[in-house]
C-alpha positions in Angstrom: 52.3 -56.5 33.2 55.4 -55.1 32.9 58.7 -56.1 35.5 61.0 -53.5 36.7 64.5 -54.7 35.4 66.3 -54.7 38.4 64.3 -56.8 40.2 64.7 -59.2 37.6 68.6 -58.6 38.4 67.9 -59.9 42.2 66.0 -62.7 40.9 68.2 -64.2 38.3 69.5 -68.0 40.0 72.7 -67.3 38.6 75.5 -64.8 39.5 75.1 -61.5 37.3 77.4 -57.7 37.8 76.5 -55.1 36.6 76.9 -51.0 37.4 74.3 -49.7 39.8 74.1 -46.6 37.1 73.0 -48.9 34.7 69.0 -49.8 35.5 67.7 -46.8 34.9 68.9 -46.4 31.5 68.1 -50.6 30.3 64.7 -49.1 31.8 64.7 -46.4 29.6 65.9 -48.4 26.4 63.5 -52.1 26.9 61.3 -51.1 28.4 58.9 -50.7 25.1 60.1 -53.7 24.2 58.5 -55.4 27.5 55.9 -58.9 27.0 56.4 -58.5 23.0 57.8 -61.2 20.3 61.1 -60.0 20.3 64.7 -60.8 19.4 66.6 -60.1 22.0 70.5 -60.8 21.7 73.3 -60.1 24.7 76.8 -60.7 23.7 78.5 -61.8 27.2 77.1 -64.8 28.6 79.3 -65.1 31.6 77.5 -67.3 34.6 74.6 -66.9 32.9 72.8 -64.8 35.3 71.3 -62.0 32.9 70.2 -64.4 30.1 67.5 -65.6 33.4 67.2 -61.6 34.4 66.1 -60.9 30.0 64.0 -63.4 29.9 62.1 -62.7 32.8 62.0 -59.1 31.5 60.9 -59.3 28.3 58.4 -61.4 29.4 57.8 -65.1 27.8 57.6 -64.8 23.9 60.6 -63.4 24.0 63.4 -65.0 22.2 66.7 -64.3 24.2 69.7 -65.8 22.4 73.4 -65.3 24.0 76.9 -64.4 22.5 79.6 -65.9 24.3 83.5 -67.0 23.1 83.4 -70.0 26.1 81.8 -73.6 24.5 80.9 -74.0 28.3 78.2 -71.2 27.7 75.9 -73.8 25.9 74.9 -75.4 28.7 72.5 -72.7 29.2 70.3 -74.2 25.9 68.7 -77.1 28.4 67.1 -73.8 29.3 65.8 -72.7 26.9 68.0 -70.5 25.3 69.7 -70.3 21.8 73.6 -69.8 22.7 76.2 -69.1 19.9 79.8 -69.6 20.6 82.6 -67.6 18.5 83.8 -64.2 18.8 82.3 -60.8 18.6 85.7 -60.0 16.2 84.5 -62.2 13.4 82.7 -60.2 10.6 82.5 -64.3 9.7 80.5 -64.9 12.8 78.4 -62.1 12.4 77.4 -63.2 8.7 76.3 -66.7 10.1 74.7 -65.3 13.5 72.5 -63.1 11.4 71.7 -66.2 9.1 70.4 -68.0 11.6 68.6 -66.0 13.4 67.2 -64.1 10.8 65.4 -60.3 11.3 67.0 -58.9 15.7 64.7 -56.5 17.2 67.6 -55.9 20.2 71.0 -56.0 20.5 72.7 -55.4 24.0 76.4 -55.0 24.1 78.3 -56.3 27.1 80.8 -58.1 25.9 85.2 -58.2 26.1 84.3 -54.3 25.7 87.2 -53.1 23.5 87.3 -50.5 20.3 87.7 -53.8 17.7 84.6 -55.7 19.3 82.3 -53.0 19.8 83.4 -51.3 16.5 83.0 -54.5 14.4 79.2 -55.5 15.9 77.3 -52.5 15.5 78.9 -52.2 11.9 78.0 -55.9 11.3 75.1 -55.7 12.7 73.2 -52.5 12.2 71.5 -54.4 8.8 70.3 -56.9 10.6 68.2 -54.9 13.1 64.5 -54.7 12.6 62.9 -51.2 11.7 61.8 -49.7 15.9 64.8 -51.8 16.7 67.9 -50.7 18.9 71.8 -51.8 19.6 72.8 -50.7 22.7 76.5 -51.1 23.7 77.3 -50.8 27.3 80.4 -50.6 28.9 81.7 -47.6 26.1 83.7 -46.1 29.4 86.5 -48.3 28.4 87.3 -45.8 25.4 88.8 -43.6 28.6 90.8 -46.9 30.0 93.8 -48.0 28.8 94.2 -51.5 27.4 91.6 -52.3 25.4 92.6 -50.9 21.7 94.2 -47.4 20.4 92.3 -44.6 21.2 92.7 -42.7 18.1 90.3 -45.9 16.7 88.3 -45.9 20.4 84.8 -46.9 20.1 83.5 -43.5 21.1 85.8 -42.0 18.3 83.7 -43.5 15.8 80.5 -43.1 17.4 81.3 -39.0 16.7 82.6 -39.8 13.4 78.5 -41.2 12.8 77.5 -38.3 14.4 79.6 -36.7 11.6 77.3 -38.5 9.0 74.2 -38.5 10.8 74.1 -35.0 10.7 75.6 -34.6 6.7 72.0 -36.3 5.7 71.2 -31.9 6.1 70.8 -30.7 2.9 73.3 -28.0 3.7 75.7 -30.5 4.5 75.1 -32.7 1.4 78.4 -31.5 -0.1 79.9 -33.7 2.6 80.3 -36.9 1.6 79.2 -40.7 3.1 75.9 -39.8 5.0 74.5 -42.7 7.7 71.2 -43.3 7.2 71.6 -46.7 8.9 71.2 -45.1 11.8 68.6 -42.8 12.7 69.5 -41.7 15.8 72.1 -42.0 18.9 71.9 -41.4 22.9 74.4 -41.9 24.7 74.1 -42.1 28.8 76.7 -43.0 31.1 78.7 -46.1 29.5 76.5 -46.4 27.6 75.4 -46.1 23.2 72.0 -47.0 22.2 71.9 -46.8 18.4 68.1 -46.7 17.5 66.4 -48.0 14.2 64.0 -46.1 12.0 64.6 -46.6 8.2 62.0 -43.7 6.8 63.6 -41.7 8.7 67.1 -42.3 8.1 66.1 -41.4 5.0 64.2 -39.0 4.3 65.0 -36.0 1.8 66.4 -33.2 3.6 64.7 -29.4 2.0 64.1 -26.6 3.8 59.8 -25.8 3.4 58.1 -23.0 4.3 54.5 -22.7 5.4 51.7 -20.3 4.0 51.6 -18.0 6.5 52.0 -14.1 6.9 55.8 -12.9 6.1 56.1 -10.0 8.0 59.6 -9.1 6.4 61.2 -9.4 10.1 64.9 -8.5 9.7 67.4 -11.3 10.8 69.4 -10.0 13.5 71.2 -13.7 14.0 74.6 -11.7 12.4 73.9 -8.5 14.0 76.6 -8.2 16.1 79.0 -9.3 13.3 79.4 -6.1 10.8 81.8 -8.0 9.0 80.2 -11.9 9.0 76.4 -10.0 8.1 78.8 -8.1 4.8 80.7 -11.6 3.6 77.5 -13.0 2.6 75.9 -10.5 1.4 78.6 -10.1 -0.7 78.7 -13.6 -1.8 75.1 -13.6 -2.5 75.7 -10.6 -4.9 78.1 -12.3 -6.8 77.9 -15.6 -7.0 80.3 -15.9 -9.8 82.3 -15.6 -8.2 82.4 -19.6 -6.6 83.4 -20.8 -10.2 86.9 -19.1 -9.5 89.2 -21.6 -8.7 90.0 -21.5 -5.0 87.3 -19.2 -4.2 84.5 -21.3 -1.9 88.1 -22.3 0.5 88.6 -19.0 0.4 84.9 -17.7 1.6 85.3 -20.8 3.8 88.2 -19.5 5.4 87.8 -15.5 6.3 83.8 -17.0 7.2 85.1 -19.3 10.2 87.9 -16.3 10.7 85.0 -13.6 11.3 82.4 -16.1 12.9 85.2 -17.1 15.8 87.4 -14.0 16.0 85.5 -13.0 18.9 84.9 -16.6 20.7 87.4 -18.1 23.3 85.9 -22.0 21.8 89.3 -22.9 23.4 87.8 -22.8 27.0 85.3 -24.9 26.3 87.3 -27.7 25.1 89.9 -28.1 27.7 91.6 -31.4 27.7 89.7 -34.2 30.4 
């Protein structure tokens, strides 16, 4: 029988602290794994309460593993949990954990919340996640706070970088370098980022396909309001050989961007917060 995460949180015999908005997100990301033989890793054990919460939530078939810097966390092994002591910012530590644990279904990063810790954890566990598995990094609001690392390399900036690389998988952007194929999709909710793994889908070849339906030769009105951009693209199709000229492609891209944005007051949508 499925249990709700908030009840499991309240039932835990040991202290556990969470934000009130997290429980719906937990249900959303993790409910499908209940009562299954899953390997679940939580980074950040603290008082141990969350270990008991997750064991009740996922059910007796789940393998619950805790990661912490505090050697005292090993005491929870007597309650049937697997505990590894080490730094989540240490790549060698993760290599050792993955070797010992094997395939992982779920990771919840509730560790130190520095950008270094969050990024290194994600990068070192992606390849160890089983298909249909997930990594959830929580407390990502630290990307907008001081004291967690250089803002230029915040975790949310890293996520934005990964989103770009996922979109580079499109056949229309294949000239872009370093497409991301370890991650199928990224989902963001308040203070959490979920990386979902589906290797077949993320390695699928992108191409334009067309069905066998009737072609009505409909006029494409997408650029009808921008005659200059329409003319530029028509010119480029007719004189493709010009693309071989030095700087021709760069000049074409600059003109496209200028013509596409000249009537769009984009700045109003990118206000500083």
